[in-house]
C-alpha positions as CSV (number, residue, x, y, z in Angstrom):
1,M,121.0,77.9,110.3
2,S,118.3,79.0,112.6
3,Q,115.9,81.8,111.7
4,L,117.3,84.0,114.5
5,A,120.9,83.6,113.2
6,L,119.6,84.6,109.7
7,Q,117.9,87.6,111.1
8,L,121.0,88.7,112.9
9,R,122.8,88.5,109.5
10,G,120.3,90.9,107.9
11,W,117.6,88.6,106.6
12,R,114.1,89.9,107.1
13,L,110.6,88.7,107.4
14,T,109.2,89.0,103.9
15,T,105.5,88.9,103.0
16,A,104.3,88.7,99.4
17,E,100.8,89.1,98.1
18,I,100.6,87.1,94.9
19,L,97.6,87.8,92.6
20,Y,97.0,85.1,90.0
21,F,94.4,84.2,87.5
22,M,92.2,81.2,88.5
23,P,92.9,78.2,86.2
24,D,89.1,77.3,85.9
25,H,88.0,81.0,85.6
26,P,90.7,83.0,83.9
27,S,88.8,86.3,84.2
28,L,88.9,86.1,88.0
29,L,91.9,86.9,90.3
30,Q,92.8,85.0,93.4
31,S,95.1,86.2,96.2
32,Y,97.8,84.1,97.8
33,I,99.9,85.3,100.8
34,W,103.5,84.0,101.0
35,Q,105.7,84.7,104.1
36,E,109.2,83.6,104.8
37,V,112.5,84.9,106.2
38,D,114.4,86.2,103.1
39,R,117.3,88.4,102.2
40,A,116.5,91.9,100.9
41,P,116.8,93.3,98.3
42,D,117.5,90.2,96.2
43,F,114.8,87.9,97.8
44,P,116.2,84.6,96.7
45,A,113.6,82.5,98.5
46,L,110.8,84.4,97.0
47,K,112.3,84.1,93.5
48,R,112.7,80.3,93.9
49,F,109.0,80.1,95.0
50,L,107.8,82.2,92.0
51,D,110.0,80.1,89.6
52,F,108.4,77.0,91.1
53,W,104.9,78.6,90.7
54,E,105.5,79.3,87.0
55,R,106.9,75.8,86.3
56,R,104.5,73.7,88.2
57,L,101.2,75.5,89.0
58,D,98.4,76.3,86.5
59,G,97.4,79.8,87.8
60,R,99.2,82.4,85.7
61,L,100.7,85.2,87.8
62,H,99.1,88.7,87.6
63,S,101.2,90.6,90.1
64,V,103.4,90.3,93.2
65,T,103.5,92.9,96.0
66,V,106.4,92.5,98.5
67,A,106.8,93.9,102.0
68,S,109.9,93.3,104.1
69,A,110.6,94.2,107.8
70,R,113.6,93.6,110.1
71,L,112.4,91.7,113.1
72,V,115.6,91.7,115.1
73,Q,118.2,94.5,115.0
74,P,121.7,94.2,116.4
75,A,121.0,96.9,119.0
76,E,118.1,94.9,120.5
77,I,120.3,91.9,121.6
78,R,122.9,92.4,124.3
79,T,125.0,89.9,126.2
80,V,124.8,89.7,130.0
81,A,128.2,90.3,131.6
82,E,127.1,89.6,135.2
83,V,124.2,88.0,137.0
84,G,123.6,89.0,140.7
85,R,121.2,87.8,143.3
86,L,119.4,89.8,145.9
87,H,118.5,88.0,149.1
């Protein structure tokens, strides 16, 4: 399904700032920005990514801050009933 179709069904652009401890220097935090179209408030794509992170990557998670915004709202898209030409 296209991203536009997902947005029309209520999916939103989701941005997460992930703070994690650096594997080589565990006293330092590093920031990673993740962005994807995801469904609020469950955020299944973000949860899959964080599960992958915890299983496969060395940097232990410190915190995750999530922001979500609707890009396309139903009122913004209208169908055109008629097209006219002016000579």
